[in-house]
N, C-alpha and C positions, 0 to 999 in steps of 0.2 A: 649553442645546445644548451637548455636550462637543466639545474641539477634536479634529481628526483625528488619529487614533492612527499611531504610526510603522508602516511596513508590516511590517518584520522587526526588532525590538528583539533587543538582546542578552540571553541568559539565562544566570545569574542577573540580575535586576534591582537596581537600588541600593534600599538599604533608606531608611525615611523617615530625616530628618535631625533630627528632634524626638525624639518618643518611641522609645526604642529596641525597645520590643514592636511597634510598629505595622508592618502590612506595606508594601511597596513601593508608593509613588503609582501607579506605572504598573500594576503588579498590579492594584490596586483599580479603574482605569479599565477594564481589560480585563474585567474580572469584570462589569461593568456593560455594557460597549458591545461587547466582542469576546471571548465565553468561551471560544471554540475559535478559534486563531489560530496561527500559524507564529511560532517565536522562531528565532534564530541562537545555536548554541553554540559553545564554545571552538575547536571543531575545524572549524568553518564550516558544520557540519550543520544542518538546519533543520526539526527536527521540530514536532509539534502541542504545544500548551501548552494544558490543560483546566483551568478554575478553579471553574466551580460545582458546588456541594457535590453535588447530585443526579447530576451527569455523573460526577464522581470516584468517587463511592460507586458507580454502575453498574459503571463500568469495572475498578474494582478488583476485582469480583466477575466480570468476563466473561472466559468461556474463550477469547473471540476473541482477546483480547491475550496477549502473551506477557512473560515474563521473561528469556528466554535472550539472554544478553549476547552470544554467538556471531553472531547475527543481526546482518547489515551495517547495519541502519537503525536499531539498539538505541541510545538516546540516552546516552553515557556520561557522568558527572558531570564528570570531569577526568582527567588523562593518568593520576594514580594509580588511580583506580578502574577505568580500561580494563587497566591492567598487572595489578591485583590480580584483576580477574576472568578474565583470560585463564590466571593462575597458580594460582587457588583457586577451586574451584566449591562454593557452599553451598546452604543450602536457599532462600536469596534469590536464585539464579540459576536456580532448577530450575521446571519445568512438571511438570503432572501426567502420568503417573501416577509419575513418579519422585520429585517434590515429595511428593508424598500419602504415599508410601511411606517416605520420610527422615524426615518430620514426624511420622508415626505412631510412630516409635522413640522421639521425646522427648515426646510429648502427654502421656503419662501424669506424667511428672515435674513438669509446670506446671500441673496443673489448680487450678481454685478451690478445691476442698477442701483439696488439699496445699498450696497458699500461704497459706490461711487458719490451717492448724495451725501455720504457721511466724511466725505474728503475736507470741506470746509471745517469741521467739526474737529476733525483731526490736526487738520494743519494748526487750528487754535491751540490745543493741547501741547503740540510739539513747540509752538513760538513761544508760549507761555514757558514751558519748562526750560527751555535755552535762555530766555530772558533770567529765569531765576539763577543758573548756571553761570550766567556770565557776571550776574550782580553777587554771587556768593563766594565762599572760600577757593582760592586756587593754591594746590590743585585740587579736582573735584574727582569724585568716585561716578563714573559715567554710568556704570549699572543701576547704584542707587537713586541716583538723582535724575536719570533719564530713561535706561534702557527699560528697566521695570514699571515704571509709572507709565509710560506713553502706552502699552498695550493693556495693563491692567486698568485705568481709566476707561479707555476704549470699550473693554468688554463688560466692564461693569455698569455703564451707561445705557451699552446696546441691550444687555439682561435685564437691567433693572435690578442689579444686586448692591449692596451698598458698598462703596469704595473703602468703608472704614472695616470691612472685613478682608481687605487684601492679604493683611500679613497672615490670616488663616489660611487662605487658598494658596497662598505663596509656599507656606510651610507644608502644605498637603502635597502639592507639587514637587517640593524637594524629596519628600519621603517616599514618593512615588517612582522617581525617575532613577534614584540612586541605585547603585548595583548591588550593595550589601548592608543594608541596613536591617533592623529589626522588623520581619512581617507584623508582629503585633503592634509594634509603634505605628507604623505605615496605616495599618487598618483602624487604629485609635484615631489617627488624625483625619481619614477619611470619614469616619462616623461623625466627628463634631462638625466637620463641613456639612454633611448631608443633615445633620439637625438643624443646623443655622438655614440651610435653603428650606426645609421643610417649613419652618417658622415663616421664612419668606414667602411661600406660596399661599398660607393663610392671610397675609398681610394683603398681597397683590389680589386675593381673592375678594378681600372686603372693601380693597381700595386700589382697583387696576389702574395702570397709567399706559403709556406709549412704550411698552418694554416686551420682551420677549417671555418673561417669566409671567407677566399680566396676562398676554395674550394664551397661554398654557393653562393658567389658571383658569380662567374664564371659559376657555373653549373645551379643554380636557380636564380639569379638576371638576367644576360645577357639573359637566355632565356625566361624571363617572366614568369615561372614557380612560384616565390615567390616575393613579394614585399621588398623594403627595410624595411619598417616597420615588415613585418613578419619575417624577418631574425633577425632584431634587438629584437624581442620579444623573439624569440627561443633563443638569446645569450645572455638576459637578465636572463633567467630562468637557462642558463647554469653557468654564471658567478657568481650569487647569491648561487645557490645550491652548484656550485662546490668550493666554499671556505667556506661556513658558517659550515656546520655541520662537515667538518674535521677539521677546526681550534679548534671547540668546543671539539672534540673528544681528540683531543692532549692535551688540557688543561686538560679536566676533566679526561681522561685517566691516565695521569700522576697523578693527584690528587688521584684517586682511588687506583693506584700502592703504591703511598706514604703511605696511610692508610692501606695497607694490605702488609706488607714488605717482607712476605714469598713470596708472589705473585711477586713483583718486584725483588727479588733475582732470582726467577726461570728466569723470562725475562732477567735479566741483565747479569746472569752467563750463560745461557744455550748456547748462541751462536748457536743455531739450529733454522735455517730459518722457519721448520714444527713449532716449538713450538711458535717462533714469531708469524705466520700466526694465529695460533690456539689463541693465546693471543689476537688477533685483533678481531676474531669473539666473543671469551668471552666478551670482553669489549663492543664490540657493543649489546650484547645480555643484558649484566649487566646494562649498560647505557641507551639504546634505545634513543640515543640524541634526535630525532625529537617527541616533545610531545604534537604537533597539532593533532596528530594520523590520521588514514586514514578515509576518509569521503567519504560515498556514498549515493545512492537513490535507492530504489527497482523499478526495470523495471516492475516487476509483483510479484503476491502473491509468497511467498517461506517461508520454514519453516527451522529454526536455533535454535538448542538447546531445541527442544521442543516447542519454541514459533512461532506462526503465523506474519510474518511480510509482511504487505500489500504492494500493488502497490504505489508507491508516497511517502512510508515512509521513513524517513531519518536512516542511520545506521551510526556509529561510530565504526572504528573496533580499538580498544586500544592496539597497538602493544607492548606498554612498559609493560603492565601487561601480556599480552600472552607471552612475553618472560620470566616471571615470574611464568610460569605455572607449577607446578610439576608433572604433568602429562607427559610433554615436556622435562622438564630439572629437575632432582632429585635435592633436596636440593637448590632451585633456587634462593634463597637470598645470598648464598655463592660465592664469585668470586673465581673461579677456572680454570687458564690459561690452565690446562691441559684437561679442560673438551671439549668433541666434541660438539661444538656449532653450527657449519655452518647452522643449520636448522631454525637459529631464524629469526624472520621477520623485523628487525630493518631496512632492506633496502627495506622493501615491499616482495610481492611475486605476480608471473602471469605478465600478460601484462605492469601492470605499476611498475613493481620492477625498483629501481633507477638504470637509463642509465648510470650514471657514478660510480657505486658501485666499478668497477674492479679499477677505477684509486685511489679511496678513499682505497682501500685494499692496493694496491701497496704503496702508502703515508704513510700510518698508518703502514705499516711493516717496512719500512725504517725509520721512524722516532722513532718507538718503539723498534727498533733492533740496534739505533744508539745512541740516546739521553743519556739512562742511564749509557753508559759505556764511555760516552765522556771525561770522568774526574775521577780519584781515588779518588777525593774528592766530589764525586757526592753523594746526590744534594747538590749543591751549593746553598746558599739561593736564592730563588725565591720570587717576589712580584706578589702577584696575582690581577687580576682585579676583582673587586667585581660586 
C-alpha cells in the first residue's frame, strides 16, 4: 500500500537524487496511483497532469485538445515560454487547419527518403569531427567539439543558413529552454535571430540555392504567400529545434551508455544497422530528452483515465514518465538496446509529432554507430560540460 499522495504537488517535480536519468519519484508514484491528477504550476494555475503511456498517446492525437497558447487555461512552461508564445507563433502553437497548411509547406523537406539521402553527408561530418578530436587535445570537451557541431552543421546545410551564425542560434536556444531567465533577454535574443533570418530570406530570394530557405523565398516570399517575418519565424523554430535536442541526445546518450557498459558493448561490437537503430529508439525512450512536456488545453469536456477534464482546463502530457510506463515497456527503468521501443512518445505523436524526427534519427544512428568504434582506446578521456 502506497503512502497518500499530495493533493496538489508543484510541477515540475524534483528529479531522483541517485541516477540522473531516472524520473521524479513523485511522477513514478502518480503513474501508478494517480495517472490523471492536478498539479500546481509556477503561476499558480492547476492543470491536469496525464502520465500513462496509452492516455498520453491518445491525447496527443485527439482533436478535442488544443495547442493554442492564447487560451486562458493553457499551461505555460514558465514566464519565458509565455512571453515567447505571445510574441511569436510557430507550428507548435497552431491547431488545424492553420497547422495543417503550415506544416505541409515543410513536410517535403523532412521526408524519410530525403533524410536518408543525407546519410553520406552526415557520415562525412561525423568522421571529420572525430578525426579532429583524435588529433586534438586530450581530454576533449565532447559537447563543444562534437555533440553541438554535428547537428548544427547538418541543419545549417539543410536550411541554407550560414554556419557562422551558430553561436547566435545556440544562444537563442539556451535562453528559450532555461527555466528562469529574464523573459526580456530571451525575447531580445530571439529578435536578433529573426532579424538575421529575415536578411537571409532576402539573400536567398536574390540568389536561391538548393536549400529550404531558398525554396521558401522563391515559392512563398516572391508570391506574397508568406512574409519575410513568417519565414524567419519558421526558420528559427527549425534551427533551434534542429540542433538542441540532437546535441543533447549525443551527449547524454553517450553518458548513459558509458554507465551501462554491457549496452555500450552491444552497440559498439554489433556492427548491425538494425541494432544501432533500435538503440537510438531505446535511448530516446530512456532519456526522453525534452522535459517541458506536451502542453494542451481542452476544447470540450472529455474523460481521461476515469477523470473529467472540462473545456478550458489545461493538460500536461508527461512524455518522460509515459516512456517509463511498465504497461507499455516491461522493466522500463532498465536500459536495453535490444528492446523494441519505437512506440515511445519522445518525439510526440499525432499531428504535432516532431517534424524533424527522421533527421534526428539518421544523425543519431550515424553518431552512435561511428563514435564508439572510432578508436581502439575508446573511450578516450572526455571532459563534460556541466
